[in-house]
KESE-227819 format. One record per residue: residue in three letters; x, y, z of N, C-alpha, C, O in turn. Coordinates in steps of 0.2 Angstrom, whole numbers, plus 5000, padded with zeros to 4 digits. Layout:
residues N
ALAXYZXYZXYZXYZ
...
***
This chain:
residues 405
MET494949655066495149615060495449555061495949545066
THR495149495058495349425060496049415058496249425052
GLU496449385062497149365061497249295063496949265068
ARG497549255058497749185060498349165056498549195051
VAL498649105058499149075054498849035049498448995050
ILE499049045043498749015037499248965034499848975032
THR499048895034499548845031499248825025498548815024
PRO499648795020499348775014498948715014499248665017
ARG498348715012497948655012497648645005497448695002
HIS497748585002497548584995497348514993497448464996
ARG496948514987496848444984497148454977496848484973
GLY497648414976498048414970498348484969498648514974
PHE498148514963498448584962497948644965498148704964
LEU497348624968496948674970496948684977496948634981
PHE497148744979497248764986496648784989496248824986
LEU496448774995495848794999495848865002495348895002
ASP496448885003496548955006497148985002497548954999
SER497149055003497749095000498049135006497749145011
HIS498649155005499049195010499049265008499349285003
PRO498749315012498749385010499449415010499549445005
ALA499849395014500549425014500949405008501349435005
GLY500849335007501249305001500949334995501349354990
CYS500349344994500049374988500349444987500449464982
ARG500349484993500549554992501249554990501449594986
ARG501649514993502449514992502549494984502949524981
LEU502149454982502249434975502049494970502449504965
VAL501549524972501349584968501949644968502049674964
GLU502149654975502649704976503349684972503649724969
ASP503449614971504049594968503949604960504449624957
MET503349594958503249604951503249674949503549694944
TRP503049714953503049794953503749814952503949854948
GLN504149794956504849814956505249784950505649814947
ALA505049724947505349694942505149734935505449724930
ALA504549764935504249794929504749854928504849894932
VAL504949864922505349924920504949984917504649974912
PRO504950044920504550094917504850114910505450124909
GLY504350134906504550154899504650234899504450264904
PRO504950254894505050334893504350364893504350424895
ALA503850334891503150374891502750374897502250404898
ALA503050334902502650324909502850384913503250384917
THR502550444912502650504915502350504922501850464924
PRO502650544927502350534934501750584935501550584940
THR501450614929500950654930500250624931499750654932
GLY500250554929499550514930499050524925498550514925
ASP499350554919498850564913499050524907498950544902
GLY499250454909499350414904498750384900498250404901
PRO498850344895498250314891497750284896497950254901
VAL497150284894496650244897496550174895496550164889
ALA496550124899496550054898496050024902495950044907
LEU495749964899495349924902495649854902495749824896
VAL495749824908496049754908495449704911495249714917
ILE495249664907494749614909495049554911495349514906
GLY495049534917495349474920496049494923496549474922
SER495949554927496549584929496949554936497449584938
SER496649504939496849484945497349424945497549404951
ALA497449394939497849324940498149324933498049344928
GLY498749274933499049254927499249314923499549364925
TYR499149304916499349354911498949424912499249474910
GLY498349414915497949474916498249524921498249584920
LEU498549484926498849524932499449554929499649614930
ALA499849514925500449544922500349604917500749644917
ALA499749594914499549654909499449714913499649774911
THR499149704919498949764923499549794926499649854926
ILE500049754929500649784932501049814927501349864928
ALA501149774921501649804916501349864913501749914912
GLY500649874912500349934910500449994914500650044912
LEU500349974921500450034926501150054926501250114926
ARG501650014926502350034927502650054920503050104920
ARG502550014915502850024908502550084905502950124902
VAL501950094905501550144900501250194905501150254902
GLY501150184911500850234915500050234914499750284914
ILE499750174912499050174911498650194917498850194923
ARG498050224916497550234921496950194918496850184912
GLY496450184922495850154919495450104924495450124930
VAL495250044921494850004925495149934924495349914919
GLY495149894930495249824930494649784932494349804937
VAL494449734928493849694930494049624932494449594928
CYS493849594937493949524939493449494943492949534945
PHE493449434945492849404948493149364954493449304953
GLU493149394960493549364966493049354972492549394972
LYS493249314977492849304983493249334989493849324989
GLY492849364993493149394999493149335005492949275003
SER493449355010493549305016492849285019492449325019
SER492849225022492249205026492549185033493149185034
GLU492049155037492349125043492749065042493149045046
ARG492649025037492948965035493548975031494048935031
ARG493549025026494049025021494349095021494049145022
THR494949095018495249165017494849185010494549155007
ALA495049245008494849275002495249234996495749204998
THR495049244990495449214985496149244984496149304986
ALA496549214981497249244980497149314975497449364977
GLY496749304970496549364966496349424970496449484968
TRP495949414975495649464979496249504983496349564982
TYR496749464986497249494989497749524984498049584985
ARG497849494978498349524973498049594971498449644970
THR497349594970497049654968497149714973497249774971
ALA497049694979497149744984497849774984497949834985
ALA498349734983499049754983499149794977499549844977
THR498949774971499049814965498749884966499049934964
ALA498149884968497749954969498149994973498250054972
GLU498449974979498850014983499450044980499650104981
LEU499849994976500450024973500250074967500650114966
ALA499750054964499550104959499350174962499550224959
THR499050174967498850234971499550274973499550334972
GLN499950234976500650264978500950294972501350344972
ALA500950264966501250294960500850344956501050364951
GLY500250364959499850414956499450394950499350434945
ARG499350324949498950304944498250294946498150254951
ASP497750324942497050314944496750254941496550254935
MET496850194945496650134942496050104947496150094953
VAL495450094944494850074948494749994946494849974941
PHE494649964952494549884951493849874953493649884958
LEU493549834948492849814949492849744950493149704946
ASN492449714954492349644956491649624953491149644956
GLY491649574948491049554946491049514940491649504937
ASP490549494937490549444931490649484925490249524923
ALA491249474922491349514916490949494910490849534905
PHE490649434910490149414905489549454905489149454900
ALA489349484910488649514911488649584908489149624909
ASP488049604905488049674903488049724908488149784907
GLU487849704914487849754920488549774921488649834922
MET489049734921489749754922489949794916490349844917
LYS489749784910489949824904489649894905489949944903
ASP489049894907488749964909489150004914489250064913
GLN489349964919489649994925490350024922490550084924
VAL490749984918491350004916491250064911491650114911
ALA490750064907490650114902490450184906490750234904
ASP490050184911489950244915490550264918490650324918
LEU490950224921491650244924492050284919492350334920
LEU492150254913492550284907492250354906492650394904
LYS491650354905491350424903491450474909491650534907
GLN491250454915491250504920491950514923492050574926
ARG492350474923493050474927493650484922494150514924
PHE493550454916494150454912494050494905494450474900
GLY493650544905493650584899493250554893493250584888
GLY492850494895492450474889492850444883492650434878
ARG493450414885493850384879494250324882494450324888
LEU494350274878494750214880495250204874495050194868
ASP495850204876496450194872496550114870496750094865
HIS496550074876496750004875496249964879496049984884
LEU496149904877495849854880496149784880496349764874
ILE496349754886496649684886496149644889495849654894
TYR496049584885495549534887495849474889496249434884
SER495849454895496149394898495749354902495749364908
VAL495249314899494749284903494749214902494749184896
ALA494849174908494749104907494249084913494349094919
ALA493749054910493149034915492848974913492848944907
PRO492548934918492248874916491548874913491248834910
ARG491248934914490548944911490349014910490649064913
ARG489849024906489649094904488849094903488649044899
THR488549144905487849154904487749204898488049254898
ASP487449174892487349224887486849274889486249264891
PRO487049344888486649394891485949404886485449424889
ASP485949384880485349384876484849334877484249344878
THR485149274878484649214879484549184886484049154887
GLY485049204890485049174897485249104898485249074903
THR485549084892485749014892486449004895486949044894
LEU486548954900487148944903487548894899487348844898
HIS488148924897488648874893489248854898489448894902
ALA489448794897489948764901490548744896490448704892
SER491148764898491748744894491948674896491948664902
VAL492348634892492648574894493248574890493448604885
LEU493748534894494348514891494448444888494548394892
LYS494248444882494248374879494548374872494548424869
PRO494848314870495048304863494448304858493948294861
ILE494648314852494048304847494248244843494748234840
GLY493648204842493748144837493848074841493448034839
GLN494348074845494448014849494748024856495048084857
ALA494747974860495047984867495747994866496147984861
HIS496048034871496748054871497048024878496848044883
ARG497647984877497947964883498647994883498948004878
THR498848024889499448064889499748054896499448034901
LYS500348064896500748074903500548134906500348184903
THR500548134913500448194917500848194923501048134925
LEU500848244926501248254932500848274938500448314938
VAL500948234944500548244950501148244956501648224955
PHE500948274961501348274967501048244973500448254974
ASP501448204977501148184983501148234989501348284987
ASP500948214995500948265000501548295002501648345005
GLN502148255001502848285002503148324996503648344997
GLY502748324991502948364985503348334980503648364976
ALA503448264981503748224976503348214970502748204970
GLY503648224964503348214958503248144956503648094957
GLU502648124953502448064950502248064943501748114942
ILE502448024939502148024932501547974932501647914933
LYS501047994929500447944928500247954921500348004918
GLU499847904919499447914912498747924914498447894918
VAL498447974910497747984911497447984904497747994899
GLU496747964903496447964897495848014898495448004902
THR495748054892495248094892494748074886494948074881
HIS494148074888493648054883493548114878493548164880
PRO493348094872493248144867492648184868492148164871
ALA492648244865492048294865491448254862491448214857
VAL490848264865490248234862489748294862489748344865
GLY489148274858488648324858488848394856489148404851
ASP488648444860488848514859489448534863489448594864
ASP489848494865490448514869490848564866491048614869
ILE490948564859491348614856491048674856491348724857
GLU490348674854490048744854489948774860490048834861
GLN489848734866489848754872490548794874490548844877
THR491048764873491748784875491848854871492148894874
VAL491648854864491748914860491348964863491549024863
ALA490748954865490349004868490649034874490549094876
VAL490948994878491349024884491949054883492049114885
MET492449024879493149044879493349074872493849084871
GLY492849074867492949104861492949184861493049214866
GLY492749214856492749284855492149324856492149384855
ALA491549284858490949314858490949374863490649424862
ASP491149354869491149414875491649464873491449524874
TRP492249454870492649504868492349554863492349614864
GLU492049524858491649564853491149604857490949664855
ARG490749574861490249604865490449674869490149724869
TRP491049664872491349714875491549774870491349834872
ILE491849764865491949814860491349844857491249904857
ASP490849804856490149834853489849874858489649934857
HIS489849854865489549894870489949964871489650014871
LEU490549964871490950024872490950074865490950134866
ALA490950034859490850074853490150114853490150164851
ASP489650074855488950104855488950164859488550204858
ARG489350164864489350224869489850274867489850324870
GLY490150264861490650314859491250324863491450384863
LEU491450274866492050274871492750254868493250254871
LEU492750234861493350214859493750274856493450304851
ALA494350274858494750334856495050324849495050264847
ASN495250374845495550364839496250324840496550334844
GLY496350274836496850234836496850174841497350144843
PHE496250164844496050114849496350044847496250024841
THR496650014852496949944851496649904856496549924862
THR496549834854496349784859496749724857496849704852
ALA496849684863497249624862496849574867496749584873
ALA496749514864496449454868497049404869497449394864
LEU497249384875497749344876497649274875497049244877
SER498049234872497949164869498549124870499049144873
TYR498549064868499049014869498948964863498448944862
ILE499548944861499548884856499848824859499548774859
GLY500448834861500848774864501148724860501148734854
SER501348674863501848624860501448564856500848554858
PRO501748534851501448474848501248424854500848384853
LEU501648424859501548374864500948374868500648334870
THR500648434868499948454871499448464866498848484869
ALA499548464860499048484855498448444855497848474854
ALA498448384856497848344856497348364861496748364860
ILE497548384867497048404872497048484872496548504875
TYR497448514869497448594869497248624862496648634861
ARG497748634858497648664852497148634847496748664843
HIS497148564847496748524843496148504846495748464844
GLY496048524853495448504857494948554857494948604853
THR494448544861493948594862494148664863493948714861
ILE494648674868494948744869495248774863495248834863
GLY495548724859495848754853495348784848495448834845
SER494748754848494248774844494048844846493848894842
ALA494048854853493848924856494448974854494249034852
LYS495048954854495548994853495549014845495649074843
ALA495348964841495348984834494749034833494749084828
HIS494249024836493649074836493849144838493649194836
LEU494249144844494549204846494949244841494949304840
GLU495349204837495749234832495349264826495549314823
ALA494849224824494349244819494049314821493949354817
THR493849314828493549374830493949434829493749484828
ALA494649424831495149484830495149504823495149564822
ARG495049464818495049484811494449524810494449574806
THR493849504812493249534811493249604814493049654812
LEU493449604821493549664824493949724821493849774821
THR494549694818495049744815494649774809494749834808
ALA494349734805493949764799493549824801493449874798
ARG493149814807492649864809493049924813492849984812
LEU493549904817493849964821494250004816494350064817
GLU494549974811494950024806494450074803494750134802
LYS493850054801493450104798493150154804493050214802
LEU493050124810492750164815493150214818493050274819
VAL493750194820494250244824494950234822495450254825
GLY495050204816495750184814496150144819496750144820
GLY495750094822495950044827496149984825496149964819
ARG496349934829496549864828496449824833496449844839
ALA496249754832496149704836496649644835496749634829
VAL496949624840497449564839497349514844497149524849
THR497549454843497649404848498449404849498849404845
SER498549394856499249394858499449324860499149294865
VAL499849284857499949214858500549214863501149224861
ASN500449204869500949204875501249134876501049084873
GLY501849134879502149074880501949044887501449064890
ALA502148984888501948944894502048974900502649004901
ALA501648964905501748984912501348944916500848904914
VAL501448944923501048904928500548954930500649004933
THR499848934928499348974930498748934933498848874933
GLN498348964937497748924940497348884934497148834936
SER497348914928496948884923497348824920497048774919
SER498048834919498448784915498548724919498548664916
THR498548724926498648664930498148614929498148554931
ALA497548634927496948594926496948554920496548504919
ILE497448564915497448534909497848474909498448484911
PRO497648414908498048354908498748364903498648384898
GLY499248344906499948344903500248414903500848414902
ILE499948464904500248534904500748544910501248574909
ALA500548514916501048524921501748484920502248514921
LEU501648424917502248394915502648434910503248434910
TYR502248454905502648494899502948554902503548564900
VAL502648594906502948654908503548644913504048674913
GLY503448584917504048564921504648544917505248564919
LEU504548514912505048494907505348544903505948554902
LEU504948594901505148654898505648694902506148714900
ARG505448704909505848734913506548694914507048734915
GLY506448634914507148594915507548604909508148604910
VAL507348614903507748634897507948704897508548714896
LEU507548754899507748824898507948854904508348904904
GLY507748824910508048864916507748934916507148944915
GLU508248974918508049054918507949074911507749134911
GLY507949044906507849064899507049064898506849094893
MET506649034902505949044902505749124903506049154907
VAL505349144898505149214899504549224903504049194901
PRO504549254909503949264913503449304910503549344906
PRO502849294912502249334910502349404910502149444905
LEU502649434915502749504916503149534910503049584907
ALA503749494908504149514903503749514896503849554892
GLN503349464895502949454889502449514888502449544883
LEU502149524894501649584893501949654893501649694890
THR502549664895502949724894503049724887502949784884
ASP503249674884503349674876502749694873502749734868
LEU502149664875501549674871501349744872501149774867
TRP501449774878501249844879501649894874501449944871
ASP502349874874502749914869502449914862502549964858
ARG502249854860501949844853501349884852501149914847
LEU500849884857500249914857500249984857499850024854
THR500750014860500850084861501350114856501450174856
GLY501650074851502050104846502750104848503150134844
ALA502950084854503650094856504050044852504650054850
ARG503749984850504049934845503549924840502949934841
PRO503749894834503249884829502749824831502949784834
LEU502149834829501649784830501649724825501249724820
ASP502249694825502349634820501849584821501749554827
LEU501549554816501049504816501249444812501649454807
ASP501049384814501149324810500649324804500249364803
GLU500649264800500249264794499549254796499049264792
GLU499349234802498649234805498449294808497949304811
GLY498949354808498749414811498849414819498449454822
ARG499249374821499349364829500049394831500549384827
VAL500049424837500649444840500949384843500649344847
ARG501549364841501849304844502449324850502949344848
LEU502249304856502649314861502949244864503249244869
ASP502849194860502949124862503549094858503649034858
THR503949134854504449104850505049074854505349024851
TRP505149104859505649064864505448994866505848954866
GLU504848984867504548924869504548874863504748814864
LEU504348894857504248854851504848844847504748814841
ALA505448874849506048864845506148784844506048744849
PRO506348764838506448694836506848654841506748604843
ASP507448684843507948654847507648644854507748594857
VAL507248694856506948684863506348634863506348584867
GLN505948634858505448584857505748514857505448464859
THR506248504853506548434852506848414859506748354861
ALA507148454863507448434869506848414874506948364878
VAL506348454874505748444878505448374876505248334881
ALA505348364870505048304867505448244869505148184871
GLU506148244869506548194871506448174879506448114881
ARG506448224883506348214890505648184891505548144896
TRP505148214887504448184888504448114887504148074891
GLN504748084882504748014880505047974885504847924887
ALA505648004888506047964893505747974900505947934905
ALA505248014902505048034908504647974912504247944909
THR504947954918504547914922504647944929504947994931
THR504247904934504247934941504947924944505147974948
ASP505347874941506047874944506547924942506947944946
ASN506447954936506948004933506648074932507048114930
ILE506048084934505748144932506048204936506148264934
ALA506348194942506648244946507348264942507548324943
GLN507648224938508248244934508048274928508448314925
LEU507448264925507248294918506848354919506848394914
ALA506448364924506048424925506248464931506548434936
ASP506148524931506248574937505648564942505248614942
LEU505648514946505048504950505048554956504448574957
ASP505548574958505548614964505248684962504848714965
TRP505448704956505248764953504448764952504048804954
PHE504248704948503548704947503148694953502648734953
HIS503348654958502948654964502948714967502348734970
GLY503448754967503448824971503048864967502648904970
GLU503048864960502548914956501848894958501448944958
VAL501648834959500948814960500748844967500248874968
GLN501248834972501048864979501048944978500648974982
ARG501448974974501449044974500849074971500649134972
LEU500449034967499849054964499349074970498949114969
TYR499449044976499049054981499449094987499149104992
GLY499949124985500349164990500749124995501049155000
PHE500949064994501349024998502049014995502149024989
ALA502548994998503248984996503549044993503949044988
VAL503349104995503649164993504149184997504049195003
PRO504749194995505349214999505249285002504949325000
GLY505449285009505349345013504749345017504649395020
VAL504349295016503649305020503749255026503949195025
ASP503549275032503549235038502849195038502349225040
TYR502849135037502249095037502049075044501549045044
THR502449085049502249065056501849125059501649115064
ALA501849185056501549245059500849245057500649235051
PRO500449265062499649275060499649335055499949385056
VAL499149325051499049385046498249395046497849355047
ALA498049455044497349475043497149445037497449455032
THR496549415037496249385031495749425028495549415022
ASP495349465032494849505029495049575026494849625029
VAL495449575021495749635018495149665014494849625010
PRO495049725014494449755010494649765003495249775001
TRP494149764999494149774992494349844991494149884994
PRO494849864986495049934986494449974984494049964979
ARG494450034987493950084986494250134981494850144980
HIS493750164977493950224973493550284975492950274975
ALA493850344975493450404976493050414970493250404964
SER492450444972491950464966492150524963491850544958
***
């Protein structure tokens, strides 16, 4: 097994390698932080769940919170790359291996599949597993997919999503770091959507694939009575609305929310079920760091709230409580679960907006929590994790978790 010392190499917020031991320690810390619920029995016969996008961000939090809080069993789907001679495996690969091991130790039968969630072949594989291994029923489905492109299974057309404003160009402040980790404020301009940019983005990031998953599983008779499904979403601040909620990605999120209403009408008749979108609060994720202005906003938000920021694991614990009936499934007027109220509280947004207006390279270290943000970006790839010896060689070719047939 190949071992080497891994040091962080990156281009901006994109890291070229990941650290296996750091990724594992992060998962172990999340596992310990998750609070088991009263329904999480040690017998391993908890509700059957499918988490699509289980290896990163809110999808990883949904998987760990589900395993610990509810005692779920079932399937996690993600798309990760293994190690090669030149590169380590992706961070999600290492996180999945660690999650699978902890689930097994806890007596949870959780199978992890690596492949394209948009493909019908993956849907067939999951359906077969649910039928053969999990009694032919599915109680919950969490949909947490952020992808740059999607091939339509019916037409074979490749759609590509874009992060663009709609109507006119948008100029915004953004946060970058130099090689020493010092923050710098720059202004960037993003050109508006043209042609079919909006339709392309909706085709990738809207509700089409979520609905296709539900159709596929329903056609196989795999949805249990009372089945619930949640697609994870985000609204965010007025400060980022032009590039996010009012931009191409916002059109996709609106489509996702409309899909939830369509699915609910069908699921209620079919199995007494329900579909919702869960609007989560801000977090540092591999997807969010690519959006202009988001890094600055999240850093300032942390500067205002400090430890008052609610981490993804706590948010997804809350969501599981609502989906399983431990807490009421309260919805807003658009039919959405709101887990972002702490972020969008008026006093919080006012304080962040004041700091945003005042932010310059000279004062950003006083207005934003740069150490936290920079550390969070590194931790996405397994670096800057307390308790990990980064001078020690580590094995990079960690196997994908196997499951007994």
